[in-house]
C-alpha positions, 0 to 999 in steps of 0.5 A: 278499930285494930282488931278489925283492921288486923283481922281484915289483914289476916282474911286477905292475905291468909284466905283470899291470898291477895296483896294489901293496898298501899291504904291498907298498910297505911292504916295498919303502919298507923296502929298505936304502939299497944298494938304492935305486938298483935300486928306482929303476931298477924305478920308471923302468921302470914310468913309461915302461910306464904313462907313456911317455918324455915329460916335461912342463914347467910354469911357475907365477907367484906371482900373490898373495903372502904375507898368507894368514891360514892357519897352514901351518907349512911356509909363509912366506906366512902372515901369522901367522909372523914370516917375510920374506915380506910380503903383495902385492896380485894381479899385473896382467894384463900381469905374468901374461902376461909370466910365462906368456910366459916359460914357453912361451919355455922349452918349458912346456905348462902354467902355474899361477896360484898365490894365497896365500889360504884360498880365493878371494873374488868379486873373486878368482874375477872376476880368475881367470875372466878370466885363464885363458882370456886366458892360454891364448889368448896363450900357447897353454898350458894354464892351471892354478890354485891358490887355496885351498879351493873350493866346488861353485860355484867349482869349475864356474866355474873349469872352465867357464873353461877351468882345465885342472888344479886344484892342491890338495895334501893335503900330508901324511896325514890323522893327521899334518895337524893337527900342521901346520895348525889353521886348516883341516882336512885334510878341507876339503883332500879335499873340494876335491879331490873338488869338482875332479874332480866339476866336469870338471878334472884335479886336481894334488894334491901332497905335502910330505916331510920335516915330521917325518911317520913312513914309516908316514904316508907310506904312509897319504898314498899310500893317501889320494892314490889315494882323490882320484885325481889326474891330478898329483902334485907332490913337494916336499920341505920347504925350510925357511924362517926364521920357520916353525914347521918353519923348523929341521928337517933336509933330507931326505937325497938317497938317501932322497929318491930311495927315496921318489920311486920308491915314489910312482911304483910306488904311482901308476904312471899319474900325472904325478909332478912334481919340485917345490919342495925338489929342488935343496937336497934332491937336490943332484947327484942331481937326475938320478937323481930323473928316472930314478926315476920322475918325468916332469914338472917345474916349471921356473924359481923356485918361490913364495917360493924360487928353483929352478935356471935352466931352462936347467939343467933342460932340459940334464938332459933333453937329457942323459937323452935324455927328450922334452919333451912334453904329458902329460894323464891321462884321468879 
């Protein structure tokens, strides 16, 4: 049964070049654990067939950390929780440029400026509109921004400044979102995603697995991601942060993480599927296996409030797998 399902998925995606239906994805997600390596192998073939062998490397900087007014239950940057993260002012220009140069030095082609805010006020917009073209001119990197909920005018201005991608995560399924966040709605996030694309930027729209959502809600989330048509989907796994409402949740099991990486690739065959937060603690020794389960991009170095592994280790992993570092961009 497993072999027939996998063969049918490969035929649909590689020979017929059609998207899998949600019912087909549900059957693949329910395969027994023993079939996960075979599922990963199909997903890897789909990645190569739709996206090619290149892997995109990205660096990020937390340009404004902590003090966020929102109550996202997974996030240690919320001012509402008793976490160890305290609010800091916007980094100065020299600090942002130093972080960008460091990302470029390890082979990154993309650099994301991340702010812990509900959305940018006019002062924040002015800094971003200054930094985006400056970072690109000084380093040659494509510049992405993550600054929360946007209105139409803000999206147009960021696009005009040269922002390549805007990151705004749906995080989880619409039906599960109110269990995680109450200070803004899933619909507000969805509308920002639509504004990003309408303004001409590529959309980076990520997910966070392991917050207590059901398998059915993960499939629901995939259907909702298809609606916003992202160029890039970062896959995060919950790394429970002390002091947050989700601080005591267990980690996603490594093989289960591989299963869902593969399902995401089969559901979204043409996207840039990026390893993001939590991979080190979740996958442990299976990180290389994730690269052969559909991943074709990764964040190197540290994340926003947690440590990643050394960039040299990730680059060595790619070299061992004979995966070339390249530049990936989806034509929307």
